[in-house]
N, CA, C and O atoms as a Tinker XYZ file with bonds, in Angstrom:
   240  protein
     1  N    180.555000  163.353000    5.024000    73     2
     2  CA   179.801000  162.738000    3.957000    64     1     3
     3  C    179.152000  163.826000    3.115000    63     2     4     5
     4  O    178.620000  164.806000    3.635000    81     3
     5  N    179.206000  163.633000    1.827000    73     3     6
     6  CA   178.636000  164.594000    0.895000    64     5     7
     7  C    177.267000  164.113000    0.453000    63     6     8     9
     8  O    177.113000  162.984000   -0.013000    81     7
     9  N    176.279000  164.974000    0.601000    73     7    10
    10  CA   174.915000  164.616000    0.214000    64     9    11
    11  C    174.453000  165.508000   -0.920000    63    10    12    13
    12  O    174.710000  166.712000   -0.927000    81    11
    13  N    173.769000  164.902000   -1.881000    73    11    14
    14  CA   173.210000  165.638000   -3.013000    64    13    15
    15  C    171.776000  165.182000   -3.189000    63    14    16    17
    16  O    171.491000  163.986000   -3.146000    81    15
    17  N    170.868000  166.131000   -3.388000    73    15    18
    18  CA   169.463000  165.815000   -3.570000    64    17    19
    19  C    169.192000  165.484000   -5.037000    63    18    20    21
    20  O    169.586000  166.230000   -5.934000    81    19
    21  N    168.518000  164.365000   -5.270000    73    19    22
    22  CA   168.177000  163.946000   -6.630000    64    21    23
    23  C    166.720000  164.305000   -6.891000    63    22    24    25
    24  O    165.818000  163.816000   -6.212000    81    23
    25  N    166.502000  165.159000   -7.877000    73    23    26
    26  CA   165.144000  165.554000   -8.249000    64    25    27
    27  C    164.820000  165.052000   -9.643000    63    26    28    29
    28  O    164.445000  165.835000  -10.516000    81    27
    29  N    164.960000  163.765000   -9.857000    73    27    30
    30  CA   164.610000  163.182000  -11.151000    64    29    31
    31  C    165.765000  163.115000  -12.132000    63    30    32    33
    32  O    165.768000  162.237000  -12.994000    81    31
    33  N    166.749000  164.004000  -12.041000    73    31    34
    34  CA   167.851000  164.029000  -12.986000    64    33    35
    35  C    169.094000  163.452000  -12.313000    63    34    36    37
    36  O    169.795000  164.151000  -11.581000    81    35
    37  N    169.359000  162.175000  -12.568000    73    35    38
    38  CA   170.462000  161.486000  -11.926000    64    37    39
    39  C    171.819000  161.980000  -12.431000    63    38    40    41
    40  O    172.762000  162.096000  -11.648000    81    39
    41  N    171.928000  162.271000  -13.730000    73    39    42
    42  CA   173.203000  162.731000  -14.287000    64    41    43
    43  C    173.644000  164.046000  -13.641000    63    42    44    45
    44  O    174.814000  164.218000  -13.298000    81    43
    45  N    172.697000  164.968000  -13.480000    73    43    46
    46  CA   173.014000  166.255000  -12.877000    64    45    47
    47  C    173.432000  166.071000  -11.413000    63    46    48    49
    48  O    174.354000  166.730000  -10.933000    81    47
    49  N    172.744000  165.171000  -10.719000    73    47    50
    50  CA   173.077000  164.902000   -9.322000    64    49    51
    51  C    174.477000  164.297000   -9.208000    63    50    52    53
    52  O    175.230000  164.656000   -8.303000    81    51
    53  N    174.829000  163.391000  -10.108000    73    51    54
    54  CA   176.163000  162.780000  -10.104000    64    53    55
    55  C    177.236000  163.828000  -10.362000    63    54    56    57
    56  O    178.278000  163.831000   -9.707000    81    55
    57  N    176.980000  164.717000  -11.317000    73    55    58
    58  CA   177.937000  165.777000  -11.652000    64    57    59
    59  C    178.141000  166.695000  -10.450000    63    58    60    61
    60  O    179.272000  167.058000  -10.125000    81    59
    61  N    177.047000  167.067000   -9.792000    73    59    62
    62  CA   177.125000  167.926000   -8.614000    64    61    63
    63  C    177.910000  167.242000   -7.507000    63    62    64    65
    64  O    178.733000  167.871000   -6.841000    81    63
    65  N    177.656000  165.952000   -7.310000    73    63    66
    66  CA   178.353000  165.183000   -6.283000    64    65    67
    67  C    179.851000  165.121000   -6.568000    63    66    68    69
    68  O    180.660000  165.303000   -5.659000    81    67
    69  N    180.226000  164.867000   -7.820000    73    67    70
    70  CA   181.637000  164.801000   -8.189000    64    69    71
    71  C    182.346000  166.116000   -7.926000    63    70    72    73
    72  O    183.478000  166.130000   -7.443000    81    71
    73  N    181.677000  167.236000   -8.246000    73    71    74
    74  CA   182.267000  168.554000   -8.023000    64    73    75
    75  C    182.453000  168.799000   -6.524000    63    74    76    77
    76  O    183.501000  169.290000   -6.103000    81    75
    77  N    181.443000  168.461000   -5.720000    73    75    78
    78  CA   181.530000  168.663000   -4.278000    64    77    79
    79  C    182.657000  167.828000   -3.672000    63    78    80    81
    80  O    183.402000  168.316000   -2.822000    81    79
    81  N    182.782000  166.586000   -4.102000    73    79    82
    82  CA   183.834000  165.710000   -3.583000    64    81    83
    83  C    185.207000  166.229000   -3.999000    63    82    84    85
    84  O    186.137000  166.229000   -3.193000    81    83
    85  N    185.344000  166.669000   -5.242000    73    83    86
    86  CA   186.632000  167.182000   -5.714000    64    85    87
    87  C    187.033000  168.433000   -4.932000    63    86    88    89
    88  O    188.203000  168.597000   -4.585000    81    87
    89  N    186.078000  169.310000   -4.653000    73    87    90
    90  CA   186.382000  170.539000   -3.907000    64    89    91
    91  C    186.726000  170.255000   -2.457000    63    90    92    93
    92  O    187.473000  171.014000   -1.840000    81    91
    93  N    186.193000  169.177000   -1.903000    73    91    94
    94  CA   186.478000  168.855000   -0.504000    64    93    95
    95  C    187.898000  168.331000   -0.326000    63    94    96    97
    96  O    188.415000  168.334000    0.791000    81    95
    97  N    188.541000  167.882000   -1.405000    73    95    98
    98  CA   189.931000  167.445000   -1.329000    64    97    99
    99  C    190.119000  165.976000   -1.023000    63    98   100   101
   100  O    191.243000  165.549000   -0.758000    81    99
   101  N    189.076000  165.200000   -1.049000    73    99   102
   102  CA   189.168000  163.776000   -0.725000    64   101   103
   103  C    190.057000  163.017000   -1.723000    63   102   104   105
   104  O    190.925000  162.258000   -1.290000    81   103
   105  N    189.876000  163.190000   -3.036000    73   103   106
   106  CA   190.721000  162.432000   -3.972000    64   105   107
   107  C    192.204000  162.749000   -3.843000    63   106   108   109
   108  O    193.039000  161.848000   -3.933000    81   107
   109  N    192.543000  164.019000   -3.633000    73   107   110
   110  CA   193.952000  164.376000   -3.509000    64   109   111
   111  C    194.540000  163.821000   -2.210000    63   110   112   113
   112  O    195.705000  163.423000   -2.183000    81   111
   113  N    193.749000  163.790000   -1.136000    73   111   114
   114  CA   194.226000  163.217000    0.121000    64   113   115
   115  C    194.497000  161.718000   -0.042000    63   114   116   117
   116  O    195.499000  161.203000    0.453000    81   115
   117  N    193.596000  161.028000   -0.739000    73   115   118
   118  CA   193.807000  159.598000   -0.962000    64   117   119
   119  C    195.067000  159.360000   -1.773000    63   118   120   121
   120  O    195.817000  158.423000   -1.501000    81   119
   121  N    195.298000  160.192000   -2.754000    73   119   122
   122  CA   196.481000  160.069000   -3.595000    64   121   123
   123  C    197.752000  160.285000   -2.772000    63   122   124   125
   124  O    198.740000  159.574000   -2.950000    81   123
   125  N    197.720000  161.276000   -1.864000    73   123   126
   126  CA   198.884000  161.574000   -1.032000    64   125   127
   127  C    199.179000  160.450000   -0.048000    63   126   128   129
   128  O    200.343000  160.140000    0.209000    81   127
   129  N    198.136000  159.836000    0.504000    73   127   130
   130  CA   198.316000  158.832000    1.546000    64   129   131
   131  C    198.462000  157.414000    1.008000    63   130   132   133
   132  O    198.501000  156.458000    1.783000    81   131
   133  N    198.544000  157.269000   -0.306000    73   131   134
   134  CA   198.661000  155.946000   -0.899000    64   133   135
   135  C    199.987000  155.288000   -0.511000    63   134   136   137
   136  O    200.037000  154.091000   -0.229000    81   135
   137  N    201.059000  156.083000   -0.499000    73   135   138
   138  CA   202.386000  155.587000   -0.148000    64   137   139
   139  C    202.980000  156.474000    0.925000    63   138   140   141
   140  O    202.647000  157.655000    1.027000    81   139
   141  N    203.876000  155.889000    1.735000    73   139   142
   142  CA   204.549000  156.667000    2.774000    64   141   143
   143  C    205.533000  157.625000    2.133000    63   142   144   145
   144  O    206.237000  157.278000    1.185000    81   143
   145  N    205.569000  158.832000    2.666000    73   143   146
   146  CA   206.481000  159.839000    2.166000    64   145   147
   147  C    207.356000  160.308000    3.324000    63   146   148   149
   148  O    206.845000  160.676000    4.382000    81   147
   149  N    208.675000  160.295000    3.126000    73   147   150
   150  CA   209.585000  160.724000    4.178000    64   149   151
   151  C    209.334000  162.195000    4.513000    63   150   152   153
   152  O    208.905000  162.959000    3.648000    81   151
   153  N    209.597000  162.600000    5.757000    73   151   154
   154  CA   209.386000  163.998000    6.145000    64   153   155
   155  C    210.189000  164.988000    5.303000    63   154   156   157
   156  O    209.692000  166.063000    4.969000    81   155
   157  N    211.414000  164.633000    4.962000    73   155   158
   158  CA   212.244000  165.521000    4.145000    64   157   159
   159  C    211.666000  165.712000    2.755000    63   158   160   161
   160  O    211.724000  166.808000    2.197000    81   159
   161  N    211.108000  164.647000    2.197000    73   159   162
   162  CA   210.490000  164.717000    0.876000    64   161   163
   163  C    209.237000  165.577000    0.943000    63   162   164   165
   164  O    208.962000  166.353000    0.028000    81   163
   165  N    208.473000  165.440000    2.030000    73   163   166
   166  CA   207.270000  166.267000    2.209000    64   165   167
   167  C    207.641000  167.742000    2.244000    63   166   168   169
   168  O    207.005000  168.567000    1.589000    81   167
   169  N    208.688000  168.072000    3.023000    73   167   170
   170  CA   209.123000  169.469000    3.114000    64   169   171
   171  C    209.575000  169.994000    1.762000    63   170   172   173
   172  O    209.247000  171.119000    1.386000    81   171
   173  N    210.318000  169.188000    1.038000    73   171   174
   174  CA   210.816000  169.591000   -0.277000    64   173   175
   175  C    209.667000  169.868000   -1.235000    63   174   176   177
   176  O    209.671000  170.872000   -1.948000    81   175
   177  N    208.682000  168.973000   -1.250000    73   175   178
   178  CA   207.519000  169.158000   -2.116000    64   177   179
   179  C    206.712000  170.387000   -1.711000    63   178   180   181
   180  O    206.224000  171.119000   -2.572000    81   179
   181  N    206.567000  170.621000   -0.402000    73   179   182
   182  CA   205.834000  171.797000    0.069000    64   181   183
   183  C    206.557000  173.072000   -0.358000    63   182   184   185
   184  O    205.920000  174.048000   -0.753000    81   183
   185  N    207.883000  173.062000   -0.278000    73   183   186
   186  CA   208.667000  174.225000   -0.682000    64   185   187
   187  C    208.499000  174.500000   -2.179000    63   186   188   189
   188  O    208.334000  175.647000   -2.595000    81   187
   189  N    208.545000  173.434000   -2.978000    73   187   190
   190  CA   208.345000  173.580000   -4.423000    64   189   191
   191  C    206.968000  174.154000   -4.719000    63   190   192   193
   192  O    206.825000  175.017000   -5.585000    81   191
   193  N    205.954000  173.678000   -4.001000    73   191   194
   194  CA   204.584000  174.148000   -4.197000    64   193   195
   195  C    204.473000  175.630000   -3.838000    63   194   196   197
   196  O    203.796000  176.389000   -4.532000    81   195
   197  N    205.135000  176.041000   -2.759000    73   195   198
   198  CA   205.095000  177.454000   -2.364000    64   197   199
   199  C    205.746000  178.332000   -3.430000    63   198   200   201
   200  O    205.243000  179.412000   -3.739000    81   199
   201  N    206.860000  177.871000   -3.989000    73   199   202
   202  CA   207.538000  178.626000   -5.044000    64   201   203
   203  C    206.633000  178.733000   -6.268000    63   202   204   205
   204  O    206.519000  179.802000   -6.867000    81   203
   205  N    205.990000  177.623000   -6.639000    73   203   206
   206  CA   205.082000  177.606000   -7.785000    64   205   207
   207  C    203.936000  178.590000   -7.586000    63   206   208   209
   208  O    203.592000  179.345000   -8.495000    81   207
   209  N    203.346000  178.578000   -6.387000    73   207   210
   210  CA   202.237000  179.487000   -6.100000    64   209   211
   211  C    202.685000  180.938000   -6.090000    63   210   212   213
   212  O    201.952000  181.818000   -6.540000    81   211
   213  N    203.884000  181.193000   -5.578000    73   211   214
   214  CA   204.395000  182.562000   -5.549000    64   213   215
   215  C    204.597000  183.083000   -6.967000    63   214   216   217
   216  O    204.286000  184.239000   -7.254000    81   215
   217  N    205.110000  182.242000   -7.847000    73   215   218
   218  CA   205.303000  182.645000   -9.240000    64   217   219
   219  C    203.968000  182.890000   -9.920000    63   218   220   221
   220  O    203.831000  183.817000  -10.719000    81   219
   221  N    202.986000  182.060000   -9.604000    73   219   222
   222  CA   201.678000  182.158000  -10.221000    64   221   223
   223  C    200.966000  183.451000   -9.809000    63   222   224   225
   224  O    200.287000  184.078000  -10.622000    81   223
   225  N    201.126000  183.841000   -8.548000    73   223   226
   226  CA   200.396000  184.994000   -8.030000    64   225   227
   227  C    201.237000  186.262000   -7.955000    63   226   228   229
   228  O    200.838000  187.245000   -7.331000    81   227
   229  N    202.407000  186.236000   -8.596000    73   227   230
   230  CA   203.282000  187.402000   -8.593000    64   229   231
   231  C    202.673000  188.506000   -9.435000    63   230   232   233
   232  O    202.163000  188.254000  -10.527000    81   231
   233  N    202.726000  189.720000   -8.934000    73   231   234
   234  CA   202.239000  190.856000   -9.709000    64   233   235
   235  C    203.418000  191.744000  -10.081000    63   234   236   237
   236  O    204.316000  191.957000   -9.266000    81   235
   237  N    203.423000  192.251000  -11.275000    73   235   238
   238  CA   204.538000  193.062000  -11.752000    64   237   239
   239  C    204.236000  194.520000  -11.669000    63   238   240
   240  O    205.073000  195.346000  -12.033000    81   239
């Protein structure tokens, strides 16, 4: 559970809470678990993600 202290400014507290929840990975996990994904499809997507990250972090 994510807790945020409210010191009079509700908008700031909401913004802080949204950032904390997004960083924890809860929304992306919910999105992934919405539908069943075959194991082969999971592996394929993981492989694509690894290739994408390798290209992104490649140094010349």
